[in-house]
C-alpha positions in Angstrom: 75.8 23.3 56.8 73.1 21.4 58.6 70.7 24.3 57.6 72.1 24.9 54.2 71.8 21.4 52.7 68.0 21.1 53.2 67.5 24.6 51.9 69.4 23.9 48.7 67.5 20.6 48.3 64.2 22.6 48.5 65.5 25.2 46.0 66.5 22.5 43.6 63.0 20.9 43.9 61.4 24.3 43.1 63.9 25.7 40.6 65.2 22.6 38.9 68.5 22.4 37.0 68.7 26.2 36.4 69.7 26.6 40.0 73.4 26.3 40.4 74.8 26.9 43.9 77.9 29.1 43.9 80.1 30.1 46.8 83.3 29.4 48.8 84.9 26.2 47.4 84.9 24.3 50.8 81.2 25.1 51.3 80.2 24.0 47.8 82.3 20.8 48.1 80.6 19.8 51.4 77.2 20.7 49.9 77.8 18.4 46.9 78.7 15.6 49.5 75.4 16.2 51.4 73.0 16.8 48.5 72.8 13.7 46.2 71.3 15.6 43.3 74.3 17.9 43.1 77.7 17.5 41.4 80.7 19.8 41.3 80.5 21.8 38.1 83.7 24.0 38.4 86.2 25.4 40.7 87.9 28.7 40.0 89.1 31.9 41.6 87.2 35.1 42.4 89.5 38.1 42.5 88.7 41.6 43.5 90.3 44.9 44.2 89.6 48.5 45.2 93.1 49.6 44.1 93.5 51.8 41.1 96.6 50.4 39.3 99.3 52.9 38.4 100.9 50.7 35.7 101.8 52.4 32.4 99.5 51.3 29.6 98.7 52.0 26.0 95.3 50.4 26.3 92.1 52.3 25.5 88.4 51.6 25.0 87.6 50.4 21.5 85.0 52.2 19.4 82.8 49.1 19.0 84.1 45.5 19.0 85.6 45.0 15.5 88.2 42.3 15.6 87.5 41.1 19.1 85.6 38.0 18.1 88.5 36.8 15.8 91.1 37.4 18.6 89.0 35.5 21.1 88.5 32.7 18.7 92.3 32.4 18.3 93.4 33.2 21.9 90.5 32.3 24.2 87.8 30.3 22.5 86.1 29.4 25.8 85.7 33.0 26.9 82.3 33.6 28.5 82.4 37.2 27.3 81.8 37.6 23.5 81.1 40.7 21.4 77.4 41.4 21.3 76.5 39.3 24.3 74.0 40.7 26.7 75.8 42.4 29.6 79.1 42.8 27.7 79.2 46.6 27.7 82.5 47.6 26.1 86.0 46.3 25.1 89.4 47.7 25.8 92.5 46.8 23.8 96.2 47.2 23.4 96.9 47.5 19.7 99.9 47.1 17.5 101.5 49.7 15.3 99.2 48.9 12.4 96.1 49.1 14.7 95.7 45.3 15.0 94.3 44.0 18.3 97.0 42.4 20.5 95.2 42.0 23.8 91.6 42.7 24.9 89.4 42.7 28.0 85.8 43.6 28.5 83.7 45.5 31.0 81.0 42.9 31.3 78.1 42.3 33.7 79.2 45.2 35.9 76.8 46.3 38.7 76.6 49.7 40.4 78.9 48.8 43.2 81.4 46.5 41.3 82.8 46.5 37.9 83.5 43.1 36.3 86.3 42.2 33.9 85.9 39.3 31.5 87.1 38.1 28.1 90.8 38.8 28.8 92.8 37.4 25.9 96.2 38.1 24.1 97.1 36.9 20.7 99.4 33.8 21.1 102.2 35.5 19.1 102.1 38.5 21.3 102.2 36.8 24.7 105.0 37.4 27.2 105.2 41.1 26.6 103.0 42.3 29.4 100.0 43.2 27.2 97.4 41.5 29.3 98.7 43.4 32.3 98.4 46.6 30.4 94.8 46.0 29.2 93.8 44.7 32.7 95.4 47.7 34.4 93.5 50.1 32.2 90.1 48.3 32.6 90.7 47.8 36.4 91.5 51.5 36.9 88.4 52.6 34.9 86.1 50.2 36.8 87.4 51.1 40.2 87.0 54.8 39.5 83.5 54.2 38.3 82.2 51.5 40.7 84.6 51.6 43.7 85.9 48.1 43.0 86.6 45.6 40.3 86.4 41.8 40.1 87.0 39.0 37.8 87.0 35.2 37.7 90.1 33.2 36.8 91.0 29.5 36.5 92.9 28.8 39.7 95.4 26.7 37.8 96.3 29.6 35.5 99.2 30.8 37.7 100.4 33.3 35.2 97.0 35.1 35.1 96.6 34.9 38.9 100.1 36.5 39.2 99.2 39.3 36.8 96.0 40.1 38.7 97.8 40.0 42.1 100.3 42.5 40.8 97.4 44.8 39.9 96.1 44.7 43.5 93.6 41.8 43.3 93.1 39.3 46.1 92.2 35.7 45.3 89.4 33.6 46.8 88.7 30.0 45.8 85.1 29.5 44.8 83.1 26.7 43.2 79.8 26.1 41.4 77.6 23.0 41.6 74.8 21.7 39.3 72.1 19.0 39.2 
C-alpha cells in the first residue's frame, strides 16, 4: 500500500475524475483512507466461473431486444446493461406461453478470455419460479463454452442473487470502486 497510494495520487493528477480505482474491497478501502481526493463509490461482488451449468432451462437467445427495455424499466431500472448500449452484444430470455419476456440476461462487455453477464432481471410477478436461474444457467453455459469462463457483478447484499449464482458454480469476491 505504501507504493500504491502515491501511484494512485499521480494517476488522479494526470487522469482526473475519469480515473476510478477498482479492486479488492479491503485494498480500495485502505486506498480511500490514504488518498484524500478519493471517496468510496461502491462495494459489490465479482463472481466468476469456469463451470458449464447443467440445469434445465427453456431460455434462448432473443432475435433482437424487443421488450427488454420495458422489462428492465419495470424489474431493474438501475441495470447498467440496456438494449442498444455499446458492448451489450445480445439478450437471452425465458418467455411465457404467449411469448412475453419473463426473465432476461445479457452477454455484455465480454472479452476473448471471459464472457460477462449483465442486465439480469425478472418481472416482479414472475419472481420465485427459478426463471433468473434458468436464464443465467443458459447464458453462463454459452459464455463458458465460448470464452472459457464467465463473470458478473452483483450487489453483495442481494443474498438471493448471490445464492443463485453460487448454485450455478460461481465464486464470490468482494470488490469496490473509488472516485474523486
